[in-house]
N, C-alpha and C positions, 0 to 999 in steps of 0.2 A: 565385412570392412567397417560396417557402423557398429558393431559390436566390439570389435578390436580397437577401434580409435577410442569407443566408450570406457573400455578397461584401461587403455594408457591414459585418460585423464585422471581417472580415478589415482591410480597409481602416482602419478604426478602430484595431485592433491595431497595423498598421505605424506609424500617424501617432503613436500613443502610444509606440511602441516608440522612434521619431525623439526625441520630446519628452524622454522618462526618461534615455535615454542621453545626450543633449546638456544635459539639467540637471544631469546627473553630474558632468559636467566644469567646468561651472559654478561648483557649491557645492563642488568638490573644489579650484577656483582660488582661490574666496573663503577657505576654510579654510586654505588653503596660504597665501596672502600678505596675507590681512586679518584675519588672528587671530593671537594669540599661542602657537598650539597646537604650531606648529612654526617654529624659528626660520628665517631664510634669509638670504643675503649679497646677492644680485642679486635686484632685484622685475621679476618678468616681467610685460610686459604682456597684456591680456586678449585683443588682436590677434595675439599670438603663437599662438594656440588657435583660430582661426577654421579655418583650416586641417584640424583634428584634426576639428571638429565637420562639417565639409562632409563628409571621409571617411566617419567613421563613420555619417550619415546615409545613404550609398549603400551600404556595406558591412554594417552589422548587420542591416537588413532582408533582404538577401540571405544572409546565414548563418544567420539564424532561419528562413529558407523552407527552407533546405538541410536544416537540421536538423528540419525538421517540426513549427515552432512555429504556423504560419498553419493547419495543418488544424484543421477544424471537429470539437470534441470534445465531448460531451453530459456526460460525467464525467471529471474531472480530479484525480487524487490531489494535493493540496499540496505534500507533500513531494517526489512524481516530479518535480513542476512546476519548485521550488526546482533540482533537479538539472539539469534541461535548460535553465534559464536559466543556472545557472552555466557550464556547458560552452561553451553557445552567446556568452555574454557574454566569457568568456575566450579564445574563438578570435578573436571579434571585435575586442577590446581589443588583442589582440597584432598582427594584421592591420592595424588603423588606424593604430596608433603605427609601425611599421614602414612602411607607405606614406607616412605624414606626414615621416617622414624621409627616404625614398627620393626622393620628390619637390620636398621643398624643400631645397636645400643650406644653408639658414641656420636649419633647424629648431632652436631651444632647447627642451629640456622639463624639467621635474622629476621626478625618479622619484618622490618623495611623493606628488606631485599624480597621477602616473599609477595608484600603488597605492589612491590614494583614489577616484580616479574608477571604477577597474574595480570595488572592493567598493560604491561607491554606485550604479554600474549596476546590479550584481547584484540590489541591495534594493529599487532605484525599480521595475526592469521586475518583478520577483516579486511584489511588493507591487499594482503596475497589474493584473498579470496575475488576482491575486485578485480584486480589485474587478470587473475585466469579467466574471469568470466568476460571481461574484454578481450582478451585474447580469442576464448573459444568464440565469442559473438562474431570477430571476424572470419575466423575459421568457416563458422556456419553460413555466415553470408555468402561466402565463395563457393559453397555448395559440399564443405566437409559434413559427413553425418546427415545428409539431406533427407526427411522424412517426407514422405509422399501420402497427402490426405486426401481421403474421400469426404465429400460433405454430403450428408444426408439432409435434402430439404433446400428447395430452391427460392423459399420465399426472403422477408426481409431480415431474419434471422441469418440464412444460409449467407447470402449477401453481405450481411455483416460479418461473418467470419471470414469470406473471402476477402473482404476488404482487411480486414486484420492481418491476414498471412502475406497479404501485397505489400503492405506498409510497412511490415515488419520481418527483413528478410535476414537480420541478426538472429532470430528463432530457429531457422533453419528449415522452415516448411515449405512445400511447394504443393499446391492446390492440383490433384491430378484429375479431379472432375467432381461432378455430380451426380448424385442419383436422386430421382423424383417419384413420389406416388403417382404424378401427373405426366410421366415420362410419355412421349410419341415419337418414333422413327423418325429422324430426320430434322429434331429440334435444333435450333440455333445454339452456339455456345453462350456462356453469360461471363460477359468481361472476360472474353478471349480462353475461358476454361469450359471443356465439352462437357455436354449432359451425355453421361455414359450407359443409362437405363434406368430400369424401375427397380421398385423394393425388392422383388423377388430375385434378382439378379445380382443382389451384393456380394454374395459368397463368390460366385466365379468372377465376378468385377476386381474384388480383393484380390484373388489369385492371380489373374490376367494381367493386372496393372501394378502388380508387386507394391500393394499400398502396405504403410506401415502404421497410420491411423485413421479409425473412422470418427467422424465427428457428426452425431445426429443434433440437425437444428431443424426438425419439424413439429413444433408443438403440438400439433393436432393428430400426431401417431398415437394409438391406444397402447397400453402397458404391452398387451400381447402380440402386438406387431413390433415393439422395440426389443423385446425377448427373441421374436423370430430372427431380427437383425444380428442379434448377439449370438446366437445358435449358429447362423449362418458362417460365421467368421470364428467359430470354435476351432477349426482345424488350421487356423491358419495363425502366423505370431503377428498378431495385430492389437495395437491399445483401441479402445473404444470411450469415446467419452460422449456426454451430451449435456447439450448446451439449453438451459431451461429457460424459460419465459421469464422477463424479469421480475413478474409479480408471483412466479413461482419460487423464487429465492427468497426462503424465511430465515434460513440459519446458515452460516459457512461450516457450522460442526455439529452433526448429528451424533448425539451420545445415547448409549445403552445403559439403560439403568433397570431398577426393579420396583415393585410397590408390594413389600412384604413377601418376594419370591415370583411375582407375576410380572414377566418381563415388559419394559415400557421403553419406547422410544423418544427422546426429548427433542424436538425439533425446534423450541424455543424456550430459553431461561433467559428472563429479563437482569440484565445485569446491574442496572441503575438503580438499584434499591439499598434500603438501611444504610449502612455505614459507606457502601460506595458514594451514596450522594452527598455525605458529609466529607469524604476524600476530594469529590471532583469539586466541590465548592472551595476546599482549602486551597487545592492548586489554583482555581479561579482567581481567588483573592490574591495569592502570592504574585501569578502572573501579572494580572492587572495592574497591581500596585507598582510592581516592578518597572513595568513598560511604561506606565504614566510618569513615575519620577525620572527614570532614563530617557523617554523622548521630551519632557516638558520644554524645555529648551528649544527644540526643533519646532515642536506643535505651536508654540509662541511666533517664531519664527514665520510657518506657513500663515497663522491667523493675520499678521502684519500683510505679508504678501497679496492674501486675498483681499485685504481691506483697501490695501493701495491700488490694485489692478482692477478692482471691479466696488467702486464705492457707493452703488446705490444698494447692493444686496446686503445680507448678513454673512458672518464669517462661518458659522455653523448652519446645517440644513439639518431640521428637526422634523421628523417622518414617523407617521404612526405605522406600525407592523406587528404583526400577530405574533404572540410567543406561547408561553408554557400554558397548555390546557385551553388554547385559543383566546387568551385575554391579550387586548392591544396593549403596547407600550411605547414610549416615544424614544425612536433611535437616533442617535447624536452623530452625524458624519460633517466633515469639512464641506461646505458648498463648493461644488464643482460645476454647477451651470448657471445659465443666466436666470436672474430673478424672473418668476412666473412662468418657469420653463413649460409648465402644462396648462395655462391657462386657456389654450385655443384647442390643445388636443385631448385633454384629459389624462388619466392614468394609462401611460404608455412604457413599455418595456426600452430600458436604455441601451443602445446598441455601439458596436466598435465605431469609431468615429464619428459619434453622434453630434449634430451641427449644433446641440444645444449646450454643449460644453465650453466653457472659457478656456482660453490657451492654457492657462494653469492649471483649471480644472480637468484636463484631458492628461495633464501628466500625471495629477493625483489618483486620476481613477487607473490609469495603466499601470503605476506603480503601488495601488493598493493605499497609498497615504491618506487618501480621504476616510479612511476607515479605522484611523488612529482614534478617533474620540468614541468609538464602540468600546474601546476598555473601560470609560465610565460606566456605559450599562453594564460591564461584567462587574465590576466593582460593587453596584450597587444592587446585584442579583437578578435584572433583568433578561441577561444575557449569560453564555457561558463563554470560554475560548473555544471549544469546539462544541458542535451542535449543527442540525440543519440551519442552513440561512434563513433568515425570517422574511416574509412577503408582505406585502400589502394586503390590508382588508379586503380590498377590490379583486384582487388577484387570487386571494385565498378562497373566495367566495365562488368565483369562475373555476377554479382548478376542484374544490371539493364536489362539484356537480359531475365533472367528468372524466375525473381520475380517481380510480379506485384505491381506497384507504388512505387517501390524501390527508386527512384531517390526523390518524394517527401519528405523523410526524411531530404534531405540537404535544406528543407525551412527556418530552422533555425538553428543556430550555432551548432557545434559539441559539446559534453560535456565529462566532465571527467569521470561522472556518468550517468546513466538514467535509466528510468523505467523499460527496458527490465533487464539491470543488478541486479538490486532489486529484481527482480521476480525471479531469478536463471538463465537467458539465457545470460549467460558469456562463454567466450571462444568458444570452437568449438561445437557449437549448432545449432539448425535449425536456417538458416537465414529467413526463411520464418515467423516464428514465433517471431524471434527477429523483424524484420520489422513491423510486425503488431502493437507490443507494441511501438515502436518508433514512428509508425504514430498516435497512440492513443493519446501519449504525444502531439506531436505537436500540435493536434488538441484539447486538453482538457487541455492546460498549465493554472495553476494559479499559484501564488507565494507560497501558500499554498503546492501544490503539489511538488514544488522544494524543498521546506525546509521537507516534508516528506521523501522524495527520499534521500536528504542528512542524515538524520536520521537514515533512514533504511541502506543507506551505510556503516555510520560507525558502524552498528549493525553486518551486513554481511561480514566487513572485517575480523572479528573474527572468522567466520564459515566457510567461502566460500574458498575452496581449488582449485577451478577452474582457469587456467591461462588466 
């Protein structure tokens, strides 16, 4: 049943992709020759583009398939999906028009129509994918294509996986049970999920309980023990995933290369080097300049309201933070708390609903408007738009002592927003987990990742209530 539904989903995706790409050519033709948006000298007939429609009906599904677009995914990032659709449609558009010109000696085309069709295809295919994933999520939430999951490990990581499964019904997972190296007969269920046995019983448990996926969430297991679990599931049609400890996550993409014929596995290839640094700095200057110009009237209004509602304190709050290479700098924010907020307590974390915040300050913090002056720090080169959030020297000293590799997050400039923040790690949360996300960003930087984080930040501003 699950396989049949999976095939049905793929067929529907292929059909809709063909419809959307051909619809893009039709709309582009209509905009080009039947509106006054773009002037033309020669009116092309619709029949001139039938060959294009036929070519892309064959080529686009093949390209999408090679790009992994038709693999069943239970969880999909909308921004990542846009990137994949952009790449696949761009390749498909070039090949389609090249094939049309090659096989038709009298092929005529309008460059504006080609550009419009390309852009419309990206938007239509992406929009249709989002709609399909939304519908698929509803079906998965109601039990369609349910995947029964066996969690190996009952510690903190096993509990985190169970919590994520229970909080995300749209993924279509159901926790069937746990196995543990510390299993004892008669053990109590964990959050309502039974403990089914020990590690030696994984194979029979998978078969007996019709398990579809096994997730290994026990960092103490040796490599040999993990291979034994894989071998025990070899005869069953089951997916096996391993959930690593956060400080074992070094890179998302392990690549295979060679050293003059000697095989090498690359687990870290620092991206922010050479011309990439110049490119990132150029983007920072463009964005910070644009934001300061665009929001300057609004920032002036916020300054006036702060002064009128809190006469005693300054408009801006300037605080020492630690940035690139561990060097301190003065970070600028709109003041959101009462004057001398830490006079009695000393340095402490701000919390959601902090009583030290002024009425206006609480709103500014909740909407992140208090951080608009950070763009000044970006413009003068002390910060970047995207990077690990800077901390105060007091906390940096504490975290450096107790959190492994914490100082390494200062190898790049601090940012207004970061990978940890867009993944919900904002405010008074686990510094260990936040550090792991910051290190992942530092070691996996790409310009697209920066744009992705910026887009997700804009979305999160309207949802996140953490200070």
